[in-house]
C-alpha positions as CSV (number, residue, x, y, z in Angstrom):
1,G,-16.8,-25.4,-15.6
2,L,-14.1,-22.8,-15.2
3,A,-13.8,-22.9,-19.2
4,A,-17.5,-22.2,-19.8
5,R,-17.9,-19.5,-17.3
6,T,-14.8,-17.9,-18.9
7,Q,-16.2,-18.0,-22.4
8,Q,-19.9,-16.4,-20.9
9,L,-17.9,-13.5,-19.6
10,E,-16.0,-13.0,-22.4
11,D,-19.0,-13.0,-24.9
12,A,-20.7,-10.4,-22.5
13,F,-17.8,-8.3,-22.4
14,V,-17.3,-8.3,-26.2
15,Q,-21.3,-7.5,-26.4
16,N,-20.6,-4.6,-24.3
17,V,-16.8,-3.5,-25.2
18,S,-18.0,-0.6,-26.7
19,G,-19.0,0.8,-23.5
20,Y,-15.7,0.8,-22.1
21,I,-15.3,4.5,-22.9
22,K,-18.6,6.0,-23.7
23,G,-18.3,8.4,-27.2
24,P,-15.3,9.1,-29.1
25,C,-12.1,9.2,-27.5
26,T,-8.4,9.6,-28.2
27,A,-5.4,7.3,-27.1
28,K,-4.6,10.1,-24.3
29,D,-8.1,9.7,-23.0
30,L,-8.2,5.8,-22.9
31,Q,-4.5,5.8,-21.4
32,N,-5.7,7.9,-18.5
33,K,-8.9,5.6,-18.1
34,L,-6.8,2.5,-18.0
35,E,-4.4,4.1,-15.3
36,S,-7.3,5.4,-13.3
37,D,-9.0,1.8,-13.4
38,A,-5.7,0.1,-12.8
39,S,-4.7,2.1,-9.7
40,R,-8.5,1.4,-8.2
41,L,-8.2,-2.4,-8.1
42,S,-9.1,-3.5,-4.4
43,R,-11.7,-6.3,-4.5
44,P,-11.6,-9.7,-6.4
45,A,-14.8,-9.5,-8.2
46,P,-14.3,-6.1,-9.6
47,A,-10.9,-6.8,-10.5
48,A,-11.7,-9.8,-12.6
49,D,-14.4,-8.2,-14.3
50,M,-11.9,-5.4,-15.3
51,L,-9.2,-7.7,-16.0
52,R,-11.7,-9.7,-18.1
53,R,-12.7,-6.6,-20.1
54,W,-8.9,-5.7,-20.8
55,L,-8.4,-9.3,-22.0
56,V,-11.1,-9.3,-24.6
57,L,-10.0,-5.7,-25.7
58,L,-6.4,-6.8,-26.1
59,R,-7.4,-10.1,-28.1
60,S,-9.8,-8.2,-30.5
61,G,-6.6,-6.9,-32.4
62,A,-7.0,-3.8,-34.6
63,H,-10.6,-3.7,-35.0
64,M,-10.8,-0.4,-32.9
65,R,-8.5,2.2,-33.0
66,Y,-8.0,5.6,-31.0
67,S,-6.6,8.6,-32.4
68,D,-3.1,10.0,-31.2
69,P,-2.5,13.7,-31.5
70,Q,0.8,13.5,-30.1
71,P,3.6,13.7,-32.5
72,T,5.1,10.5,-34.3
73,A,8.2,10.3,-32.2
74,L,7.3,9.0,-28.6
75,E,7.4,11.3,-25.6
76,G,10.3,10.9,-23.3
77,P,14.1,11.6,-23.1
78,R,16.6,9.2,-24.8
79,S,19.0,7.9,-22.2
80,S,22.6,7.7,-23.0
81,G,22.7,3.8,-22.0
82,K,25.1,4.4,-19.0
83,P,23.7,2.7,-15.6
84,T,21.4,5.1,-13.5
85,P,23.5,6.4,-10.4
86,V,21.6,4.9,-7.1
87,N,22.0,6.7,-3.7
88,D,20.7,5.1,-0.7
89,G,18.8,2.4,-2.8
90,V,16.8,4.8,-4.6
91,C,17.3,5.8,-8.2
92,D,17.8,9.4,-9.3
93,E,16.0,8.9,-12.6
94,D,12.1,7.9,-13.0
95,V,12.8,4.1,-14.2
96,N,9.3,3.7,-15.4
97,A,9.8,6.7,-17.9
98,F,13.1,5.0,-18.9
99,I,11.5,1.7,-19.5
100,Q,8.8,3.4,-21.6
101,A,11.3,5.9,-23.6
102,E,10.6,4.1,-26.8
103,S,11.8,7.0,-28.9
104,V,11.3,5.5,-32.8
105,Q,10.2,7.3,-35.3
106,R,7.2,6.2,-37.1
107,V,7.4,5.4,-40.7
108,A,3.7,6.3,-42.3
109,E,2.5,8.2,-45.2
110,K,-0.6,9.9,-42.8
111,P,-1.2,9.5,-39.3
112,R,-2.6,6.1,-37.9
113,G,-4.9,5.3,-34.9
114,L,-3.4,3.1,-32.3
115,T,-5.1,-0.1,-31.2
116,F,-6.2,-1.0,-27.4
117,H,-3.2,-3.3,-27.3
118,Q,-0.5,-0.5,-28.4
119,V,-2.4,1.9,-25.8
120,F,-2.3,-0.7,-22.8
121,I,1.6,-1.3,-23.5
122,R,2.4,2.2,-23.9
123,S,0.4,3.5,-20.7
124,R,1.4,2.5,-17.0
125,A,-1.7,0.5,-16.5
126,L,0.2,-2.7,-16.2
127,E,2.6,-1.4,-13.7
128,L,0.0,0.2,-11.5
129,A,-2.6,-2.8,-11.8
130,M,0.6,-5.0,-10.8
131,D,1.1,-2.7,-7.6
132,A,-2.5,-2.4,-6.6
133,C,-2.7,-6.3,-6.6
134,T,0.1,-7.0,-4.7
135,R,-0.7,-4.6,-2.0
136,A,-4.4,-5.1,-1.5
137,P,-4.7,-7.6,0.9
138,E,-7.7,-9.6,-0.7
139,L,-5.8,-9.5,-4.1
140,R,-2.6,-10.7,-2.6
141,A,-4.2,-13.5,-1.1
142,A,-6.0,-14.8,-3.8
143,L,-2.6,-14.6,-5.9
144,R,-1.0,-16.6,-3.2
145,E,-3.4,-19.1,-3.0
146,H,-4.4,-19.6,-7.0
147,A,-1.6,-18.6,-8.9
148,L,1.9,-19.8,-6.9
149,P,2.8,-22.2,-8.2
150,L,1.1,-21.8,-11.8
151,P,-1.8,-24.3,-11.5
152,A,-4.0,-26.4,-13.7
153,W,-7.4,-24.2,-13.5
154,P,-10.1,-26.5,-12.3
155,E,-13.3,-27.0,-14.3
156,E,-16.5,-26.2,-11.9
157,E,-19.4,-24.9,-12.4
158,K,-19.3,-22.4,-9.3
159,V,-15.9,-20.5,-9.3
160,P,-15.0,-18.1,-6.3
161,P,-14.0,-14.7,-7.2
162,G,-10.3,-15.2,-6.0
163,L,-9.8,-17.8,-8.6
164,L,-11.4,-16.0,-11.2
165,F,-9.1,-13.0,-10.3
166,A,-6.1,-14.8,-10.2
167,R,-6.6,-16.5,-13.5
168,A,-7.7,-13.1,-15.0
169,F,-4.3,-11.8,-13.9
170,V,-2.0,-14.7,-15.0
171,D,-3.8,-14.4,-18.5
172,L,-3.0,-10.5,-18.6
173,L,0.6,-11.3,-17.8
174,E,1.2,-13.9,-20.8
175,V,-0.6,-11.7,-23.1
176,V,1.0,-8.5,-22.5
177,V,4.6,-9.7,-21.2
178,G,4.9,-13.6,-22.3
179,P,5.3,-16.9,-21.3
180,A,4.9,-17.9,-17.5
181,D,8.8,-18.8,-17.4
182,L,9.8,-15.4,-18.2
183,W,7.9,-13.5,-15.7
184,M,7.2,-16.1,-12.8
185,P,10.2,-15.8,-10.7
186,L,10.0,-12.1,-10.1
187,F,6.2,-12.4,-9.7
188,G,6.8,-15.2,-7.2
189,T,9.3,-12.8,-5.4
190,L,6.9,-10.3,-5.1
191,L,4.0,-12.6,-3.6
192,C,6.7,-14.2,-0.8
193,S,5.3,-12.9,2.0
194,D,1.4,-12.9,2.8
195,A,1.4,-10.0,5.1
196,G,2.2,-7.3,2.1
197,P,5.7,-6.1,0.6
198,V,8.2,-6.6,3.3
199,D,10.6,-3.8,1.8
200,D,8.6,-0.7,-0.3
201,Q,12.0,-0.5,-2.4
202,C,12.5,-3.6,-3.3
203,H,8.8,-4.2,-4.2
204,T,9.2,-1.3,-6.4
205,W,12.3,-2.6,-8.3
206,L,11.0,-5.9,-8.7
207,V,7.4,-4.2,-10.3
208,Q,9.8,-2.3,-12.6
209,L,11.5,-5.3,-13.7
210,L,8.5,-7.2,-14.4
211,V,7.0,-4.3,-16.3
212,G,10.3,-3.9,-18.4
213,L,9.7,-7.5,-19.8
214,R,7.0,-6.7,-22.2
215,S,7.5,-5.6,-25.7
216,P,7.7,-2.2,-27.3
217,W,4.3,-1.0,-28.0
218,L,5.1,-0.3,-31.7
219,E,5.5,-4.2,-32.3
220,A,2.0,-4.6,-31.0
221,D,0.7,-3.6,-34.7
222,A,3.4,-5.2,-36.6
223,L,1.3,-8.3,-37.4
224,D,-2.2,-6.5,-38.3
225,R,0.2,-4.2,-40.3
226,E,1.4,-7.2,-42.5
227,R,-1.7,-8.6,-42.9
228,E,-3.0,-5.5,-44.3
229,A,0.0,-5.1,-47.2
230,D,-0.6,-8.9,-47.8
231,A,-4.4,-8.0,-48.6
232,L,-3.6,-4.9,-50.3
233,E,-1.0,-6.8,-52.4
234,E,-3.4,-9.7,-53.0
235,A,-5.8,-7.0,-54.4
236,A,-3.5,-5.4,-56.7
237,A,-2.4,-8.9,-57.8
238,Q,-6.0,-9.7,-58.8
239,A,-6.7,-6.4,-60.4
240,V,-3.6,-6.7,-62.6
241,L,-4.3,-10.1,-63.2
242,G,-8.2,-9.4,-64.6
243,L,-6.9,-6.8,-66.8
244,D,-7.6,-7.4,-70.6
245,P,-4.6,-7.4,-72.7
246,V,-3.7,-4.4,-74.5
247,P,-5.5,-4.2,-77.9
248,D,-3.0,-4.5,-80.8
249,T,-5.1,-2.5,-83.3
250,E,-4.6,0.0,-85.7
251,V,-4.5,3.5,-84.9
252,D,-7.7,5.0,-86.5
253,P,-10.9,6.9,-85.0
254,G,-13.0,3.6,-84.3
255,S,-10.2,2.0,-82.0
256,L,-10.1,5.3,-79.6
257,A,-13.0,4.0,-77.5
258,L,-11.5,0.7,-76.8
259,L,-7.7,2.4,-75.9
260,L,-9.4,4.9,-73.6
261,K,-11.2,1.8,-71.7
262,S,-8.3,-0.2,-71.6
263,L,-6.2,2.6,-70.4
264,S,-8.6,3.4,-67.5
265,S,-9.2,-0.5,-66.3
266,H,-5.0,-0.2,-66.4
267,S,-4.9,3.4,-64.4
268,C,-6.9,1.6,-61.7
269,A,-4.7,-1.4,-61.6
270,A,-2.0,1.1,-61.3
271,E,-3.6,2.8,-58.2
272,A,-4.3,-0.5,-56.4
273,S,-0.8,-1.5,-57.2
274,Y,0.5,1.9,-55.8
275,S,-1.5,1.6,-52.6
276,A,0.0,-1.8,-52.2
277,W,3.5,-0.7,-52.8
278,T,3.3,2.1,-50.3
279,A,1.9,-0.2,-47.4
280,R,4.7,-2.7,-48.0
281,N,7.3,-0.1,-48.1
282,S,5.9,1.7,-45.1
283,L,5.7,-1.5,-43.4
284,A,9.4,-2.6,-44.1
285,Q,10.7,0.6,-43.1
286,E,8.8,0.7,-39.8
287,L,9.8,-2.8,-39.0
288,S,13.3,-2.0,-39.6
289,S,13.0,0.7,-37.0
290,V,11.3,-1.4,-34.4
291,A,14.2,-3.7,-34.8
292,E,16.8,-0.9,-34.4
293,M,14.7,0.3,-31.2
294,K,14.5,-3.0,-29.5
295,E,18.4,-3.5,-30.0
296,E,18.8,-0.1,-28.3
297,R,15.9,-0.5,-25.7
298,Q,18.0,-3.9,-24.9
299,G,20.9,-1.7,-23.6
300,Y,18.3,0.2,-21.5
301,L,16.9,-2.8,-19.8
302,E,20.8,-4.0,-19.1
303,A,21.7,-0.8,-17.7
304,L,18.5,-0.8,-15.7
305,T,18.9,-4.4,-14.4
306,F,22.5,-3.7,-13.3
307,T,21.1,-0.3,-11.3
308,I,18.8,-2.2,-9.5
309,A,21.1,-5.1,-8.9
310,G,23.6,-2.6,-7.3
311,G,20.8,-0.7,-5.3
312,A,19.7,-4.0,-4.1
313,S,23.2,-4.9,-2.9
314,D,23.3,-1.3,-1.4
315,R,20.1,-2.2,0.6
316,V,21.4,-5.5,1.8
317,K,24.6,-3.6,3.6
318,E,21.9,-1.1,4.8
319,L,19.4,-3.5,6.2
320,E,22.5,-5.7,7.8
321,S,23.8,-2.4,9.6
322,A,20.3,-1.2,10.7
323,A,19.7,-4.9,12.3
324,A,23.0,-4.9,13.9
325,R,22.3,-1.6,15.7
326,Q,18.6,-2.5,16.3
327,R,20.2,-5.8,18.1
328,S,22.8,-3.6,20.0
329,I,19.9,-1.4,21.1
330,S,17.4,-4.3,22.2
331,E,20.1,-5.8,24.4
332,E,20.9,-2.5,26.1
333,T,17.4,-1.9,26.8
334,R,16.5,-5.8,28.0
335,G,19.5,-5.3,30.2
336,N,17.9,-2.0,31.9
337,L,15.0,-3.2,32.2
338,R,16.3,-6.5,34.1
339,K,18.1,-4.3,36.5
340,E,15.1,-2.0,37.2
341,E,13.0,-5.5,38.1
342,D,15.7,-6.8,40.5
343,G,15.7,-3.7,42.3
344,L,12.0,-3.6,42.7
345,R,11.8,-7.3,43.9
346,V,14.7,-6.8,46.4
347,Q,12.6,-3.6,47.8
348,L,9.5,-5.8,48.1
349,D,11.6,-8.4,49.9
350,G,12.8,-5.9,52.1
351,L,9.1,-4.8,53.0
352,S,8.1,-8.3,54.2
353,P,9.6,-8.9,57.5
354,A,8.8,-5.4,58.7
355,A,5.0,-6.2,57.9
356,I,5.4,-9.3,59.8
357,Q,6.9,-7.8,62.9
358,I,4.6,-4.7,62.9
359,E,1.6,-7.5,62.9
360,R,3.4,-9.1,65.9
361,E,3.6,-6.4,68.2
362,L,-0.1,-5.2,67.3
363,E,-1.0,-8.8,68.7
364,E,1.4,-8.5,71.9
365,A,-0.2,-4.9,72.5
366,E,-4.0,-6.2,71.9
367,T,-3.3,-9.2,74.6
368,T,-1.7,-6.8,77.3
369,R,-4.6,-4.2,76.4
370,G,-6.7,-6.0,79.2
371,E,-3.8,-6.4,81.5
372,L,-2.7,-2.9,81.3
373,M,-5.9,-0.9,81.8
374,Q,-4.1,1.6,83.5
375,Q,-1.9,2.1,80.3
376,L,-5.1,2.4,78.3
377,D,-4.5,5.8,76.9
378,R,-1.2,5.0,76.2
379,V,-1.5,1.6,74.7
380,C,-4.2,3.2,72.5
381,K,-2.1,5.6,71.2
382,Q,0.4,2.9,70.8
383,I,-2.1,0.8,68.9
384,Q,-3.1,3.9,66.6
385,G,0.3,4.3,65.9
386,L,1.3,1.0,64.9
387,R,-2.0,0.6,63.0
388,Q,-1.1,3.8,60.8
389,Q,2.4,2.2,60.2
390,R,0.7,-1.0,58.9
391,D,-1.6,1.0,56.7
392,E,1.4,3.0,55.2
393,C,3.4,-0.4,54.7
394,S,0.3,-2.0,53.1
395,R,-0.1,1.0,50.7
396,Q,3.7,0.8,49.6
397,S,3.4,-2.7,49.1
398,K,0.7,-2.1,46.5
399,Q,2.3,0.6,45.0
400,L,5.6,-1.4,44.4
401,Q,3.4,-4.4,43.2
402,V,1.7,-2.2,40.5
403,E,4.7,-0.6,39.4
404,L,6.3,-4.3,39.2
405,Q,3.2,-5.5,37.0
406,R,3.9,-2.1,35.0
407,V,7.3,-2.8,34.3
408,E,6.5,-6.7,33.2
409,R,3.9,-5.6,30.6
410,T,6.3,-2.6,29.5
411,F,9.3,-5.2,29.4
412,A,6.9,-7.9,27.6
413,V,5.8,-5.4,24.7
414,T,9.2,-4.0,24.1
415,M,10.5,-7.3,23.9
416,A,7.7,-8.3,21.4
417,A,8.2,-5.2,19.1
418,E,11.8,-6.0,19.3
419,D,11.2,-9.5,18.3
420,E,8.7,-8.6,15.2
421,A,11.5,-5.6,14.3
422,Q,14.3,-8.3,14.0
423,D,12.2,-10.7,12.2
424,R,10.8,-8.2,9.7
425,T,14.3,-6.8,9.6
426,E,15.9,-10.4,8.6
427,G,13.2,-10.7,5.8
428,A,13.6,-7.6,4.0
429,R,17.3,-8.8,4.1
430,A,16.8,-11.8,2.6
431,L,14.5,-10.3,-0.1
432,A,16.9,-7.7,-0.9
433,A,19.3,-10.5,-1.5
434,T,16.9,-12.5,-3.8
435,V,16.1,-9.3,-5.6
436,S,20.0,-8.9,-6.6
437,E,20.5,-12.1,-7.9
438,L,17.1,-11.8,-9.8
439,A,18.5,-8.9,-11.5
440,L,21.5,-10.4,-12.2
441,G,19.6,-13.5,-13.6
442,L,18.0,-11.6,-16.0
443,N,21.0,-10.3,-17.9
444,K,20.9,-14.0,-19.5
445,E,18.6,-13.5,-22.8
446,P,15.5,-15.5,-22.0
447,T,14.1,-18.0,-24.8
448,G,10.8,-16.1,-25.3
449,C,13.0,-13.0,-26.0
450,T,14.9,-15.0,-28.4
451,Q,12.3,-16.2,-30.1
452,R,10.6,-13.2,-30.4
453,E,13.8,-11.5,-32.1
454,H,13.8,-14.2,-34.5
455,R,10.4,-13.7,-35.6
456,L,10.7,-10.1,-35.9
457,K,14.0,-10.3,-37.9
458,T,12.2,-12.6,-40.2
459,S,9.1,-10.7,-41.0
460,T,11.8,-7.7,-41.7
461,Q,13.3,-9.6,-44.3
462,R,10.4,-10.9,-45.8
463,S,8.8,-7.5,-46.4
464,A,11.7,-6.0,-47.4
465,E,11.9,-8.7,-50.2
466,K,8.0,-8.5,-51.0
467,A,8.4,-4.7,-51.3
468,G,11.4,-4.8,-54.0
469,K,9.2,-7.4,-56.0
470,A,5.8,-5.4,-55.6
471,T,8.3,-2.3,-56.8
472,R,9.6,-3.8,-59.7
473,A,6.2,-5.4,-60.9
474,L,4.7,-2.1,-60.2
475,A,7.0,-0.1,-62.5
476,E,6.5,-2.7,-65.5
477,Q,3.0,-2.1,-65.1
478,E,3.2,1.4,-65.1
479,L,5.6,1.6,-68.4
480,S,2.8,-0.8,-70.1
481,R,0.6,1.8,-69.4
482,L,2.5,4.7,-70.1
483,R,3.1,3.2,-73.7
484,L,-0.8,2.6,-74.1
485,L,-1.3,6.2,-73.4
486,L,0.8,7.5,-75.6
487,R,-0.9,5.4,-78.6
488,T,-4.2,6.9,-77.3
489,I,-2.7,10.5,-77.2
490,N,-1.3,9.9,-80.8
491,L,-4.5,8.4,-82.2
492,C,-6.7,11.3,-80.4
493,V,-4.2,14.0,-81.9
494,M,-4.6,12.3,-85.2
495,V,-8.6,12.5,-85.0
496,A,-8.7,16.1,-83.9
497,E,-6.4,16.9,-86.6
498,E,-8.3,14.9,-89.4
499,R,-11.7,16.6,-88.1
500,Q,-10.1,20.0,-88.4
501,Q,-8.9,19.5,-92.0
502,S,-12.2,18.0,-93.1
503,R,-14.0,21.2,-91.7
504,K,-11.6,23.7,-93.3
505,A,-11.9,21.5,-96.7
506,M,-15.7,21.9,-96.4
507,E,-15.4,25.8,-95.7
508,E,-13.5,26.1,-98.8
509,L,-16.1,23.9,-100.9
510,G,-18.8,26.3,-99.7
511,V,-20.7,24.3,-97.2
512,P,-22.6,26.8,-95.1
513,T,-21.5,28.0,-91.6
514,S,-24.8,26.7,-89.9
515,T,-24.3,23.4,-91.2
516,L,-20.9,23.0,-89.9
517,E,-21.5,24.3,-86.6
518,S,-25.0,21.9,-86.3
519,D,-22.8,18.9,-86.0
520,I,-22.6,19.3,-81.9
521,V,-22.4,15.6,-81.1
522,G,-19.1,14.8,-82.8
523,T,-17.6,18.1,-81.7
524,A,-18.4,17.1,-78.1
525,E,-17.3,13.5,-78.6
526,I,-13.9,14.8,-79.9
527,S,-13.6,17.3,-76.9
528,E,-14.5,14.8,-74.4
529,A,-11.9,12.4,-75.6
530,L,-9.2,15.0,-75.8
531,L,-10.1,16.0,-72.1
532,G,-10.0,12.3,-70.9
533,T,-6.6,11.8,-72.5
534,L,-5.5,14.8,-70.8
535,A,-6.7,13.8,-67.4
536,E,-5.0,10.4,-68.1
537,V,-1.6,11.9,-68.4
538,D,-1.9,13.7,-65.2
539,R,-3.4,10.6,-63.3
540,C,-1.1,9.2,-60.7
541,R,1.7,11.7,-61.1
542,V,2.7,12.1,-57.5
543,D,3.0,8.1,-56.7
544,F,4.6,8.2,-60.5
545,G,7.3,10.5,-58.9
546,K,7.7,8.6,-56.0
547,L,7.9,5.2,-57.9
548,V,10.7,6.8,-60.0
549,S,12.5,7.9,-57.0
550,H,12.4,4.8,-55.0
551,L,13.8,2.7,-58.3
552,L,17.1,5.4,-58.6
553,K,17.4,4.8,-54.7
554,S,17.4,1.1,-55.2
555,S,19.7,1.4,-57.9
556,S,22.4,3.3,-56.2
557,A,22.0,1.1,-53.0
558,L,22.7,-2.0,-54.6
559,G,25.8,-0.9,-56.5
560,P,26.9,1.6,-59.5
561,T,26.3,0.2,-63.1
562,T,28.9,2.8,-64.7
563,G,32.2,4.6,-63.7
564,D,35.1,3.4,-62.0
565,L,34.0,1.7,-58.7
566,T,35.4,3.8,-55.8
567,A,34.4,1.4,-52.9
568,T,34.4,-2.2,-52.4
569,D,32.7,-4.1,-55.6
570,P,29.1,-5.1,-54.5
571,P,27.6,-8.8,-54.8
572,S,27.4,-10.4,-58.3
573,D,23.5,-10.4,-57.4
574,A,23.6,-6.8,-56.9
575,C,24.5,-5.3,-60.1
576,P,21.8,-7.0,-62.4
577,A,19.4,-6.0,-60.0
578,A,20.8,-2.5,-60.1
579,E,21.0,-2.3,-63.9
580,S,17.3,-3.5,-63.9
581,A,16.2,-0.7,-61.8
582,A,17.9,2.1,-63.4
583,E,16.8,0.9,-66.9
584,L,13.3,0.8,-65.3
585,A,13.6,4.3,-63.9
586,K,15.0,5.5,-67.2
587,A,12.6,3.7,-69.3
588,L,9.6,5.3,-67.3
589,Q,11.2,8.8,-67.4
590,D,11.3,8.6,-71.0
591,S,7.7,7.5,-71.4
592,I,6.5,10.1,-69.2
593,A,8.7,12.6,-70.9
594,E,7.2,11.6,-74.5
595,C,3.6,11.8,-72.8
596,D,4.1,15.2,-71.5
597,A,5.7,16.4,-75.0
598,R,2.5,15.1,-76.6
599,R,0.1,16.7,-73.9
600,E,1.0,20.4,-75.5
601,V,-0.4,19.4,-78.9
602,V,-3.5,17.5,-77.1
603,A,-3.9,21.0,-74.7
604,A,-4.0,23.0,-78.0
605,L,-6.8,20.9,-79.5
606,A,-8.7,20.6,-76.4
607,P,-10.9,23.7,-75.9
608,D,-12.1,23.4,-72.3
609,V,-8.8,22.5,-70.7
610,A,-9.1,25.6,-68.1
611,T,-12.3,24.6,-66.8
612,Y,-11.9,20.8,-67.0
613,N,-11.7,19.1,-63.3
614,V,-9.6,16.6,-62.5
615,T,-10.1,14.8,-59.0
616,V,-7.2,13.9,-56.0
617,S,-7.2,10.4,-57.0
618,G,-6.3,11.7,-60.7
619,S,-9.6,10.4,-62.2
620,R,-12.3,12.9,-64.2
621,G,-15.2,14.5,-61.8
622,S,-17.8,13.2,-64.5
623,E,-17.9,10.1,-66.4
624,S,-16.0,10.2,-69.7
625,L,-18.0,9.2,-72.7
626,A,-16.3,7.0,-75.2
627,P,-16.6,8.7,-79.0
628,A,-18.6,6.7,-81.2
629,D,-18.0,6.6,-85.1
630,D,-18.2,10.0,-86.3
631,P,-20.3,10.3,-89.6
632,F,-19.0,13.5,-90.4
633,L,-15.6,12.3,-90.6
634,L,-16.7,8.8,-92.2
635,S,-18.7,10.9,-95.0
636,M,-15.1,12.6,-96.2
């Protein structure tokens, strides 16, 4: 059936989907190819294959991304929100650029590639494909036959190319624009005539109105981003749940290895939590920006609909005036041709009696020729003259008949052209009136748009709440890690100082220097522990600063906790949250300050701080060795 055939095509496209653009390409390269392919659609079979390939790529989600070297803010001027002036039925500004001007600053830590869905919506591929498919005779006929009204697609083994193309085109509109109820009135008006667009200006307005119904390209990636944020949060939660409890042991050299291992696992969990927290905050801010952009873009679309409605009304008046002038010219031409026809018929009727009279005289002359042999010469001359007159009359009669036939043909052709022009003008006037009514009707918010706005608002609120919870959990987790780090630092300092004291005591007892220097393993283990502790102090410092700044910003945004209130009192549940965020930020700052204070002592005891390498993520470049029990220290 049709479903099986469609599934086979989709499977084939999925296997060859990477071949749409050969080699690595940017979002700009893909956009140029999409627009080029869309403008060349002309035959049902190739057009159906191209549309099915687009649908497979659109439904593939974020599995493949294309780099976008352009600035983070979309190109295109910001509109003032006022209706564009319309002169002689043509917009002064480019309405297509007006629809696609989604100047929203993307909130992201680093550049992020665009999906195929985003590149497709940001390009003019849908507009060019709509224009090409409604102008090409075969594609227009296929859409009028199979998509108006929207049918229940038949289940057959052999499906004609026209039906495959019509179904692929309808599926493309539903994926990019939305439900059929949203765009079917505009689509049906585009295909109201079987001979192509009746009026090019009205056709352009309809295409712009239909393309303007699509969602912003930034919103196409929102669901994929939310799934990624959820996955990162789940991974961070699993890492936190998998942490072993902080060992509550006495501070002695034997517990240093255990503390270092616990500190390393807590740091890894902190890195995962930082990644989830950054992704969730980025998503929440981006969704908030998208929501604000959609409200502003709604104003642009309302201005566009009013602009097109006004232009269509002016176009109706212009076409009505042209039709009146055309009718006047047609009536005048019809009257002149009828007068000329009547004159030629009068002349033809006047020649008929003369021809009859000449024939009669010729017969009389021939009858009397035998009787008037004496007058033969005179009669012969007379006969010759009468024959010449007869030939002249015949020639003139034929010329007048030919001229009459020419005038009749000219009259018929002129009248047919006038009638066709009159019909076309009437059809254009009716289409312009329909476009005006449809454009004014788009001011009412459709059901599909309301549901889409509600989903976006709900997703924005949910992401903001999750980001707040993740921030608090990460702060508490980081506070626990810093306290563990401080215990580890104190233990390392104690071990190193005890070793220095024992070495000094043995030197005073007279132990040879070669014997003291032979304990290379113990010295290396203590040095490694000191250097590892220094690395843990510097680990995640950039993300830690962001976390503290975010907590302080959150506490100031929720409401003041001390001092006199100079503004309206915040809600009752905002003050505890603000105090909690401020307390966590204060505790984190105190803990990191204590660690930094102890860091100088550790740096003084560590021999190779200047040559110790720390990776970008804050972990050591080589695997740390947990210090074993030092027999040299135990012998003391």
